[in-house]
Every structure is written in structure tokens, then in C-alpha cells.
Residue frames relative to the residue before (quaternion, step in Angstrom):
aa qw qx qy qz dx dy dz
L 1.0000 0.0000 0.0000 0.0000 0.00 0.00 0.00
G 0.2985 -0.7976 0.5040 0.1438 3.54 -0.43 1.24
S 0.7802 -0.1052 0.0946 0.6093 3.57 0.94 -0.90
P 0.6458 -0.5326 0.3715 0.4017 3.59 -1.22 0.39
L 0.5696 0.6019 -0.3821 0.4089 3.61 1.16 -0.46
E 0.5634 0.6077 -0.3804 0.4106 3.57 1.18 -0.52
L 0.5470 0.6254 -0.3985 0.3884 3.58 1.16 -0.51
L 0.6009 0.5504 -0.3590 0.4551 3.60 1.11 -0.59
F 0.6626 0.4929 -0.3023 0.4762 3.57 1.00 -0.80
Y 0.6367 0.5079 -0.3266 0.4796 3.58 1.06 -0.70
A 0.6216 0.5243 -0.3409 0.4718 3.59 1.06 -0.70
L 0.6484 0.5033 -0.3134 0.4775 3.58 0.97 -0.84
L 0.6133 0.5349 -0.3405 0.4710 3.58 1.04 -0.75
G 0.6434 0.5248 -0.3195 0.4567 3.60 0.98 -0.81
V 0.6475 0.5133 -0.3143 0.4675 3.58 0.97 -0.88
L 0.7025 0.4602 -0.2730 0.4693 3.59 0.82 -0.96
S 0.6205 0.5583 -0.3363 0.4361 3.58 1.07 -0.70
A 0.5591 0.5932 -0.3910 0.4273 3.58 1.14 -0.56
F 0.6909 0.4743 -0.2775 0.4698 3.56 0.95 -0.87
V 0.5925 0.5461 -0.3601 0.4702 3.59 1.14 -0.55
G 0.6679 0.4964 -0.2958 0.4691 3.60 0.91 -0.90
I 0.6473 0.5080 -0.3086 0.4772 3.57 1.00 -0.85
L 0.6473 0.5235 -0.3176 0.4540 3.57 0.97 -0.86
L 0.6292 0.5261 -0.3368 0.4625 3.60 0.99 -0.78
I 0.6638 0.4958 -0.3109 0.4657 3.58 0.87 -0.88
R 0.6538 0.5047 -0.3153 0.4673 3.59 0.97 -0.81
F 0.6070 0.5359 -0.3471 0.4733 3.60 1.05 -0.72
E 0.6723 0.5062 -0.3001 0.4491 3.57 0.89 -0.94
V 0.6634 0.4905 -0.3027 0.4772 3.59 0.92 -0.87
W 0.6579 0.5125 -0.3080 0.4579 3.57 0.91 -0.92
S 0.6530 0.5167 -0.3153 0.4553 3.60 0.91 -0.88
E 0.6510 0.5044 -0.3091 0.4756 3.56 1.00 -0.82
Q 0.6479 0.5163 -0.3183 0.4608 3.60 0.98 -0.78
V 0.6483 0.5051 -0.3148 0.4749 3.57 0.99 -0.84
A 0.6625 0.5042 -0.3075 0.4608 3.59 0.88 -0.92
H 0.6577 0.4973 -0.3102 0.4731 3.58 0.98 -0.81
A 0.6689 0.5113 -0.3034 0.4462 3.60 0.94 -0.85
L 0.6324 0.5428 -0.3360 0.4388 3.60 1.10 -0.58
K 0.2116 -0.8200 0.5055 0.1651 3.58 1.26 -0.41
L 0.1688 0.8083 -0.5369 0.1727 3.55 0.85 1.02
S 0.5588 -0.5839 0.4572 0.3712 3.54 -1.16 0.52
P 0.6637 -0.5509 0.3371 0.3774 3.59 -1.16 0.56
W 0.6937 0.4385 -0.2978 0.4876 3.61 1.09 -0.43
L 0.6559 0.5256 -0.3149 0.4410 3.60 1.15 -0.57
R 0.5921 0.6010 -0.3660 0.3926 3.59 1.06 -0.70
P 0.7128 0.4083 -0.2856 0.4936 3.66 0.75 -0.85
T 0.6020 0.5643 -0.3578 0.4371 3.58 1.10 -0.63
L 0.6808 0.4762 -0.2785 0.4818 3.57 0.87 -0.96
G 0.6442 0.5226 -0.3161 0.4605 3.58 0.98 -0.83
G 0.6595 0.5063 -0.2993 0.4681 3.57 0.96 -0.87
L 0.6326 0.5290 -0.3224 0.4647 3.55 1.05 -0.79
L 0.6725 0.4990 -0.2962 0.4594 3.60 0.91 -0.92
V 0.6656 0.4773 -0.3042 0.4865 3.59 0.93 -0.86
G 0.6323 0.5353 -0.3264 0.4551 3.59 1.04 -0.76
L 0.6466 0.5060 -0.3155 0.4757 3.58 1.00 -0.79
L 0.6308 0.5166 -0.3204 0.4822 3.56 1.04 -0.78
G 0.6723 0.5103 -0.2803 0.4573 3.56 1.04 -0.83
L 0.5482 0.5994 -0.4052 0.4195 3.60 1.18 -0.39
G 0.7263 0.4177 -0.2304 0.4948 3.55 1.01 -0.84
L 0.7925 0.1105 -0.0220 0.5993 3.55 1.07 -0.79
P 0.1424 -0.8401 0.5169 0.0824 3.61 0.28 1.18
Q 0.5258 0.6483 -0.4069 0.3709 3.61 1.21 -0.35
V 0.6738 0.5180 -0.3068 0.4284 3.61 1.10 -0.57
L 0.5581 0.5998 -0.4015 0.4094 3.59 1.23 -0.15
G 0.7962 0.2787 -0.2175 0.4909 3.56 -1.11 0.64
R 0.7748 -0.3606 0.2626 0.4479 3.52 -1.29 -0.38
G 0.3608 -0.7664 0.4648 0.2580 3.58 1.09 -0.63
Y 0.3067 0.7825 -0.4989 0.2113 3.59 1.19 0.35
A 0.6366 0.5354 -0.3425 0.4368 3.61 0.98 -0.75
V 0.6603 0.4883 -0.3048 0.4823 3.59 0.96 -0.83
T 0.6425 0.5196 -0.3201 0.4634 3.58 0.94 -0.86
E 0.6622 0.5008 -0.3063 0.4657 3.58 0.91 -0.88
A 0.6382 0.5213 -0.3301 0.4605 3.59 0.97 -0.82
L 0.6539 0.5081 -0.3137 0.4647 3.60 0.94 -0.83
L 0.6578 0.5037 -0.3078 0.4678 3.58 0.97 -0.80
N 0.7118 0.4155 -0.2392 0.5134 3.58 1.18 -0.57
N 0.5513 -0.6694 0.3564 0.3478 3.58 1.24 0.54
V 0.4436 0.6171 -0.5076 0.4059 3.58 1.06 0.73
M 0.0109 -0.8637 0.4986 -0.0719 3.53 -0.05 1.35
P 0.3494 -0.6681 0.6027 0.2615 3.56 -1.11 0.68
A 0.7130 -0.3911 0.3197 0.4862 3.60 -1.25 -0.11
V 0.6577 -0.5397 0.3525 0.3898 3.58 -1.15 0.63
A 0.6725 0.5010 -0.3079 0.4493 3.58 0.83 -0.96
L 0.6546 0.5055 -0.3134 0.4667 3.59 0.98 -0.81
T 0.6092 0.5584 -0.3550 0.4371 3.59 1.01 -0.75
F 0.7095 0.4323 -0.2631 0.4904 3.59 0.87 -0.92
L 0.5966 0.5476 -0.3611 0.4624 3.60 1.12 -0.58
L 0.6212 0.5382 -0.3341 0.4614 3.59 1.08 -0.72
V 0.5979 0.5588 -0.3597 0.4482 3.61 1.06 -0.70
I 0.7070 0.4515 -0.2618 0.4772 3.60 0.77 -1.05
A 0.6658 0.5125 -0.3095 0.4453 3.60 0.90 -0.91
K 0.6612 0.4894 -0.3169 0.4720 3.61 0.96 -0.78
M 0.5998 0.5443 -0.3557 0.4663 3.58 1.09 -0.65
L 0.6751 0.4898 -0.2876 0.4708 3.57 0.91 -0.93
A 0.6647 0.5074 -0.3084 0.4535 3.59 0.86 -0.94
T 0.6608 0.5014 -0.3030 0.4691 3.58 0.95 -0.87
S 0.6748 0.5055 -0.2940 0.4502 3.58 0.88 -0.95
I 0.6646 0.4917 -0.3017 0.4749 3.55 0.92 -0.90
S 0.6526 0.5252 -0.3157 0.4457 3.57 0.91 -0.89
L 0.6777 0.4792 -0.2971 0.4720 3.59 0.89 -0.86
A 0.6644 0.4991 -0.3057 0.4647 3.59 0.98 -0.82
A 0.7004 0.4449 -0.2592 0.4943 3.57 1.18 -0.57
W 0.5024 -0.6789 0.3918 0.3650 3.56 1.31 0.34
G 0.2794 0.7672 -0.5240 0.2423 3.56 1.10 0.68
S 0.5567 -0.6017 0.4457 0.3597 3.53 -1.17 0.49
G 0.5817 0.5759 -0.4383 0.3714 3.52 -1.20 0.40
G 0.2798 -0.7435 0.5813 0.1762 3.49 -1.28 -0.23
T 0.6406 -0.5392 0.3909 0.3821 3.52 -1.14 -0.63
F 0.4458 0.7189 -0.4540 0.2797 3.61 1.19 -0.15
A 0.7352 0.4076 -0.2409 0.4850 3.61 0.58 -1.11
P 0.6472 0.5014 -0.3491 0.4559 3.65 0.91 -0.70
L 0.6194 0.5331 -0.3538 0.4550 3.61 1.02 -0.69
L 0.6493 0.5053 -0.3182 0.4710 3.59 0.97 -0.79
F 0.6384 0.5275 -0.3111 0.4662 3.57 0.98 -0.89
I 0.6876 0.4866 -0.2807 0.4600 3.58 0.78 -1.05
G 0.6710 0.5025 -0.2956 0.4581 3.57 0.92 -0.89
A 0.6575 0.5021 -0.3100 0.4685 3.58 0.95 -0.85
A 0.6678 0.4927 -0.3029 0.4684 3.58 0.92 -0.88
F 0.6652 0.4947 -0.3154 0.4618 3.58 0.93 -0.82
G 0.6661 0.4995 -0.3044 0.4628 3.60 0.90 -0.87
A 0.6575 0.4973 -0.3065 0.4758 3.58 0.98 -0.83
G 0.6504 0.5130 -0.3129 0.4647 3.57 0.98 -0.83
F 0.6162 0.5394 -0.3285 0.4706 3.56 1.05 -0.79
A 0.6666 0.4896 -0.2971 0.4771 3.61 0.93 -0.87
Q 0.6311 0.5296 -0.3352 0.4570 3.57 1.02 -0.74
V 0.6279 0.5156 -0.3318 0.4793 3.58 1.04 -0.75
L 0.6319 0.5229 -0.3273 0.4691 3.59 0.98 -0.81
Q 0.6529 0.5230 -0.3150 0.4483 3.58 0.96 -0.84
T 0.6431 0.5218 -0.3345 0.4497 3.60 1.03 -0.70
T 0.6774 0.4522 -0.2953 0.4994 3.59 1.20 -0.40
G 0.6358 -0.5742 0.3142 0.4092 3.58 1.27 0.16
V 0.5047 0.6293 -0.4374 0.3975 3.59 1.25 0.11
D 0.3130 -0.7638 0.5404 0.1631 3.57 -0.83 1.01
V 0.1956 0.7652 -0.5827 0.1915 3.58 -0.27 1.31
T 0.4278 -0.6683 0.5438 0.2732 3.54 -1.33 0.30
P 0.3979 -0.7541 0.4659 0.2364 3.61 -0.41 1.17
G 0.6146 0.5649 -0.3555 0.4204 3.62 1.01 -0.71
A 0.6425 0.5056 -0.3209 0.4782 3.58 1.03 -0.75
F 0.6635 0.4836 -0.3048 0.4826 3.58 0.98 -0.79
A 0.5918 0.5537 -0.3649 0.4584 3.60 1.13 -0.58
L 0.6623 0.5015 -0.3039 0.4663 3.59 0.94 -0.87
V 0.6779 0.4684 -0.2895 0.4871 3.57 0.90 -0.90
G 0.6180 0.5411 -0.3379 0.4595 3.60 1.08 -0.68
M 0.6034 0.5514 -0.3500 0.4575 3.58 1.05 -0.76
S 0.6928 0.4798 -0.2757 0.4624 3.55 0.85 -0.98
A 0.6834 0.5028 -0.2943 0.4399 3.57 0.90 -0.92
V 0.6674 0.4734 -0.3101 0.4841 3.61 0.91 -0.83
F 0.6236 0.5301 -0.3312 0.4696 3.57 1.00 -0.82
S 0.6531 0.5241 -0.3045 0.4539 3.60 0.97 -0.89
S 0.6930 0.4792 -0.2952 0.4504 3.57 0.87 -0.88
A 0.6890 0.4787 -0.2877 0.4619 3.58 1.01 -0.74
T 0.7762 0.3429 -0.1754 0.4992 3.59 1.02 -0.76
R 0.2893 -0.7669 0.5027 0.2749 3.59 1.28 -0.42
A 0.5661 0.5663 -0.3834 0.4603 3.55 1.08 0.82
P 0.0758 -0.8588 0.5042 0.0495 3.61 0.48 1.14
I 0.6487 0.5165 -0.3398 0.4437 3.60 0.92 -0.77
S 0.6417 0.5197 -0.3211 0.4638 3.58 0.96 -0.83
S 0.6833 0.4813 -0.3052 0.4564 3.58 0.89 -0.85
I 0.6256 0.5285 -0.3407 0.4617 3.60 1.04 -0.70
I 0.6632 0.4891 -0.3022 0.4793 3.58 0.91 -0.90
L 0.6199 0.5445 -0.3313 0.4577 3.57 1.03 -0.77
M 0.6713 0.4882 -0.3029 0.4682 3.60 0.93 -0.84
F 0.5966 0.5406 -0.3633 0.4688 3.59 1.10 -0.63
E 0.6721 0.4976 -0.2915 0.4644 3.55 0.95 -0.90
L 0.6795 0.4921 -0.2930 0.4585 3.57 0.95 -0.84
S 0.7559 0.3916 -0.2096 0.4810 3.58 0.93 -0.87
D 0.2735 -0.7923 0.4971 0.2242 3.57 1.24 -0.41
G 0.7157 0.3728 -0.2673 0.5266 3.55 1.01 0.84
Y 0.3279 -0.7577 0.5399 0.1639 3.52 -1.22 0.55
Q 0.3174 0.7906 -0.4810 0.2068 3.60 1.21 0.34
L 0.7592 0.3647 -0.1928 0.5034 3.60 1.07 -0.66
I 0.2072 0.8293 -0.5044 0.1221 3.59 1.13 0.51
L 0.6900 0.4807 -0.2970 0.4523 3.60 0.84 -0.90
P 0.6646 0.4739 -0.3266 0.4764 3.65 0.84 -0.79
L 0.6332 0.5300 -0.3361 0.4530 3.61 0.99 -0.78
L 0.6591 0.5101 -0.3064 0.4599 3.57 0.91 -0.91
I 0.6837 0.4969 -0.2938 0.4464 3.56 0.78 -1.03
A 0.7239 0.4523 -0.2622 0.4502 3.59 0.69 -1.07
S 0.6921 0.4916 -0.2921 0.4406 3.59 0.87 -0.90
V 0.6727 0.4807 -0.3050 0.4726 3.58 0.92 -0.83
L 0.6387 0.5146 -0.3273 0.4692 3.60 0.95 -0.84
S 0.6555 0.5274 -0.3061 0.4456 3.55 0.90 -0.95
S 0.6820 0.4845 -0.2817 0.4700 3.56 0.90 -0.92
L 0.6585 0.5158 -0.3111 0.4511 3.58 0.94 -0.84
I 0.6750 0.4830 -0.2945 0.4737 3.56 0.92 -0.89
A 0.6490 0.5171 -0.3212 0.4563 3.60 0.97 -0.78
D 0.6446 0.5375 -0.3154 0.4430 3.58 1.15 -0.56
I 0.5810 0.6153 -0.3721 0.3812 3.57 1.18 -0.50
């Protein structure tokens, strides 16, 4: 935390992260509804889902798999271009939703961390373009917690999880503010 004024930016990140978490859930529900409406045979549904995710991965291979390498890079301030960072958020949402609707293995834990880290890092990159001096890795960590909070409605769990992942308590106030705001707004 560079200055107390940064708390306003973390609060804004929490508010915006609520909508990211809600959007992910809506993508997942919509994908399931589409898959159900298509009435595909039990062997064709995963095949089609795998094909769609594979095609998405041809253009953006970062969205394939768990995404731990990308998440770690974002936490360590290794940033792609701003537009690519936000494109990764949307692409990972689509890949996760399609995979779940196609009965693919996995869940939402790692994708939520990936999406949150990318969104938080992208938010910090936008702040940097306006001349605000922030650390994108810190915003990536807080973004992970805030998006996780909005999608699961479990802010305390996400805050504790971020403490465990980061092995530090330096961002306790930003984590609390962003995660609680995100969860409260998502509940409305």
C-alpha cells in the first residue's frame, strides 16, 4: 500500500469485481441452458465443448488449463498489454463456462483466481496509464479475492485464502475493503 489514497482505488476495484463475478456466473448459467436446449447426445456434448474450448485456446493459449502460470506471472508484475489482460478475463470466462456446460472436468476455483488476477492487474494497468503509481501485482491479488468473493459470496474465506497464497498480511485493508464490497454488491 503506497498511500491511503490507494484505498479508494481498491474500493473501486471491489465494486467492479462484483460485476465480473456476476458476469461469470451468468456465462455459466447461459452456457448450461444453451447446452441443455441443444439436446446433444451424451458423447457429443463433451466433444463439442472440447472443440469450442480448443478453438478458443488456439487464439489465446493462456486460457487453457488451470492458468496457474499466468496467475503467478500477474502476481509477480509480469503484465501483457492492457487490452490482452482484459481479453484474457473474457476468454477465461467463456472457456470455463463452455467446459462446465460440456461436462468437462474441473471446477471454478482456479478459473476464479485467474479471472480475478487478470482483472485486478488490468485495472492497475489502466490506473498507470492515467499517471497513478500503483503495483499491478498487488491489485492482481486483491482482484483475485474480490472476484472470488462476488462469485462465492464468501468474503472471509477469500481473504483468508489470499493470506495463505501470498504468505503475508501487508494488503489486509485493501483485501477487506474490496472483498466485502464485492460480496455485498453481488448480493443485491
